[in-house]
N, C-alpha and C positions, 0 to 999 in steps of 0.2 A: 470526431477526430481529436487527435492529441493536441494539447495546447502547451506552449513552453512555460517553464518555471524559471524565474530569474530576472535580473534587471536588464531589459533590452535597450534601455535608453542611455545607460552609462557608457562613456567613451574610454574609461580606464582599462588598462590591459587585463587587470584581475577580473573586472566585471565581464569583459568580452570572453575570457576563458571559461566563465561559468554560464554564459548566455546559452540558453536552450540545452543545458547539460542534461536535464531530465525532462521527461514528458509526463503529463498528468492524464490519468484515465478518467472515464466518466464517473467512477466511484471515488474520485479525488485521491487515488493512490498514484505512486510514481514509479517510473522505470527509466533506464537510460534512453536517450533520444538518438535514434539513428541519424537524424538530420544534422546533429552536432558533429558526428564523425565525418559525414560526407562534406560538410562545409569547412571543417577545420581539421582535416586529417593529419596535418603536420604540426598542430599546436601542442607542443610538449607540456606547456603549463596546464593545459586541460587534463592531460593524463596524470599529472602530479596531483590534481584535485581528486581524480578517481582513486588514486592510491590513498589519499587522506580518508575518503569514504570507507575504503577497505580497512584502514587502521581503526577508524571509529567503530565499525561493526565488530572487529576482532576484540577491541578493548571492552565493548559492551558485553560480549560473550564471556570474557574472562571475569568481569566484575559482576555478572548476573544482573545487568541493568537493562531496563526497557528503553528503547529509543522512541522519541516522539517524532518519528519520521514514518509516514505511511507507505513504506515500500510495498509494491504490489506483489502478488503471488508469482506473476510472470518474472519479476526481477529475481526472485529466489530460485525459480526453476532454471533460468539461464545461468545464474551464479553457480548452481550445483550441477550444471550440465545435464539436467533432466530433459526428457523428450518434450518438445513443444508442438503445438498444432495451430490450426486456423482459429480455434476458439481462443487461444492465447493472444493471437494477433488482433482479434476482435476487440479485446480489452484496451489495446493501445492505439490502434488505427481503425476506428469504428467503421467508417464508410468503406475503406479498402477491405477490412475484415468481412464486412457484410457481403461484398461482392464475391470474395473468395469462398465464403460459406455457400453461396448459391452454386458456384462451380464445384465445390466439394460434394454437394448433394448429388450432382450429376455423376461424379466419380463413384459415389456409393451405389448408384443404380448400375453403373458399369460393372462394379465388383460383384453384383448379384447374378450377373450373366454367367452361365456355366454351359459349355467350356468357355475359356477366354476367347473373346471375339477375334476373328481373323482380320487382316487389313481390309478385305472386301466388306466384311460385316461392319467394321467401323464406318466405312463410307456410307453404307446403307443406313446406319443409325443416325448419321448426321441429319437426315430428313425426317427423323422420328420426333414429333413434338415433345415426347417425354424426355428427350435429350437435348432440348433447345431452351434458350432463354428468351422469352417474349417473342416466340416464333422466329427466332434468329439462331441459326446453327453456330456451333463453336467456331468453325472455320471462318464464318462470316464476321466474327467479332474483330478480326484483324489483329489478334494478339501475337506477340512473339516473345522469345525468351530474354527479354530485358526487364529491368526493374520498373514497375509502374510509377510513372512520374519522373523517372530518371533513365531515359532511353540510352544513355551512354554507359550504363552499367549492365553488363551481360550476366545472365544467370547461369550460363554454360558457354563453352567455346563457340564462337560465331553465333551467339544467341540472337542477334538482330536479323539473321537470315534463316532462323528456324521458326516456322509458324506453329501456333498452338492449334491442335485438333483434338478430337475425342480420344485418339490413340495415345497422346502424350499429355492429356489434361492433368492427370494425377501428378506427373512429374513437374508440371508448371506450378500447380498449387503448392506442392511441397517445397520447391525451390524459392518461391516468393516468401513463404513463411520462414524458411530457414535463413534467408538473407536478412530480413527485417529483425528477426529475433536472435540469430546466432552469428552468422558471418559478418553482418554489417556492424555489429557492436562487439566484435571479438577483442579488439584492442582495449576498448573501455573496460570490459569485464576482466581481461587479463591484468589490467592495472589495479582493479578492485581486489582481485585475488592476491596480487603481489603485496598490496598494503595489508591485507588480512594476515598473510603469512609472516609479515614483519613483527607482529605483536602476538599472534596466536599460533600454537604449534599444531592445531587440528588441521587435517588435510581435507580441503573442500572436495577433492575428487574421490575421497573415501569417507565422506561424511556419514555420521551415524543417524542423521535425521533427514526426513523428506523435506521438500520445499515448504509444504504447508506447516509442518512442525517447526521448521526453522523460523518461519514468519511469525508464528504464535509465540515462540520463545523470545525472539528479538523485539517484536512490536507489540506483543500482548494480545489479549482477547479483545476483539473489536466490538465495543458496545454501540457502534454506529449501526450495526446490523442486528444485534440481539440485545435484549435487556439482561443486564447482570442480575444475579440473585441478591437483591437488597431486602429480602424478607426480614421480618422482626427476629426470627430465629437465627438466621445467618448473621445479622448485625450483632446480636447479643453474644454469639459464640466467637466471632472473629474481630471484635472491637475491644480495645483496652480503654478503660475509663480511669482517670486518676486526678490527683490534686483537687479533691473535693467532689468528684463525680463517681458514681457507680452505675452499672447497667440498669439499676432500678430507680435512678434519680429521675424526678419528673421532667427535667429539661432534656435528659437523654432519651426518654421515651417519646417526647415530642419530636426530637430530631429523627429518631428511627422511623416514626410515622411519616415524616416529610420525605425522607430518603426512599421509603417504600413506595411512595406515590410518584416519584420522579419518572419521567419518560427517559428514553435512551440519550437524548441530547443533554438533558439536565444531569443525568448520571455522569456523562463524560466531562461536563463542566465542573461538577463537584470533585471528581477524581483528579482532574487537572489542578484545581484549586488547592487540594490537600497534598498531592504527590508531585506535581510538576509535569505529569504525563497524563494524557487523556485516556490511557488504556490501562487495564489491570492485567497482571500476569495470567497465564493459563491456570484455570481453577478459581479465578476471581479473588475475592477478599481473603480467603483462607490462605492464599499463597503470597499475599502482599508482605514484603519485607522492607523496613520494619513494619510491624502491625499498625493498622490505623488506630491512633490514640487520640482521645478527646479529653481535654483538660479544661477545668473551670478557670475563667478569668475573673479575679476579684473586682468588685465594683470600684475599689480604690485605684485601680489601674487606669480608669477612664476619667476624663475631666468633663464629661458630658452626661446628660441624663440617659437612663437605660434605653429609652425609646430611640436614641440615636447611636447606640453602641453597635459595632459591627464585629462579626467573627473574623478571625485571622488564622493564618496557617504557617507552619514551618515545614516546607516541602522536603528538606533533607531528612527529616525524621518522621514524616507523615503525621504531623501533629495538627489537630484542629483545635484552635483556642476559642472556646464557645462561652459567651456571656450567659449568665443564669437567667435566660428568658423564661417567663411563666405563661406566655400567650403563644399559641401555635401559629397564628397568622403573622404576628410580629416576627417570630423566629424565621418563618418561611420567607417573609419579605426581605429581612436583613441578610439571610444566607444566600438567597438568589442574587441579591444586589452585589454582595461581596464576590460571589462566584463569577458573575458576568463582568464585573469591573476589573478582575484580576487575570483574565484569560491571556493578556498579552504582556504581562509583567509580574512584578512581585510587590505591587503597591501595598498589599495587605498581608505581607509575610512578616 
């Protein structure tokens, strides 16, 4: 199930307006939270915050910047008004989505029947185990056209008096998904679009990118799911070495070997350490702007022995300031320590 993001303990008005503003998926991505709209539908400060999110996205598009915000694909699909389905709801409301997916599978079986079943045929199918859930017919589930968990919200006129059966099951599944992903968050996304248009002239309703392309452009290529290409060849081609280093320097070759051996988590930590964002743009290192630059730090800059010297970074220019280590294990130890200790701030910048 989705979990809230934000400070739920603060009593200040600004914190309350952000409480449960976004929901987190199982893959730790975020989207707007329908519960926030239902609980605070009249909170104008909340909508001003969504406008701010829209302005932030618009400015990032204009500047060509990556956002260190893991917006989910569902977020972009709703933002661009693309078609959504029960599989999208499954990402945000896992248990509800799983239940609807079971109902959707029955709908798919009905769609395979040719010709379309008559009313009498639907009644007959109610007793068919292939169209039941755990030997229980759809009519016996006592479902009606109200929002699951919020019986005061009707999915259609007089929905509380309209029972769900095999004949209208597809309509029910579609309406639940549409409410959770579209109608229920309409005001929130309208505010995000409004904020976006305030700073960016691109029209989201006539956008030139799909949702998945927009996600990659704005949030980068997700190294949490895949390994980026940190091969020796790629690092030599798309890394700039200066101020005492070249791509053939012994310390640089040691660094490339270490980076080549990193797993996806370590890759993200390294990229965040050097660039300030744990994701690379689409295309990886070759499209990183400014280019990853490694410079030598003279020993005179340190007041401690080489065994205690740590790498540092300048995230604005994607600079890695690397002491001239001669030992691979020492370099790896110091680099990983610097990466891990700098994930929540700029202590080593």
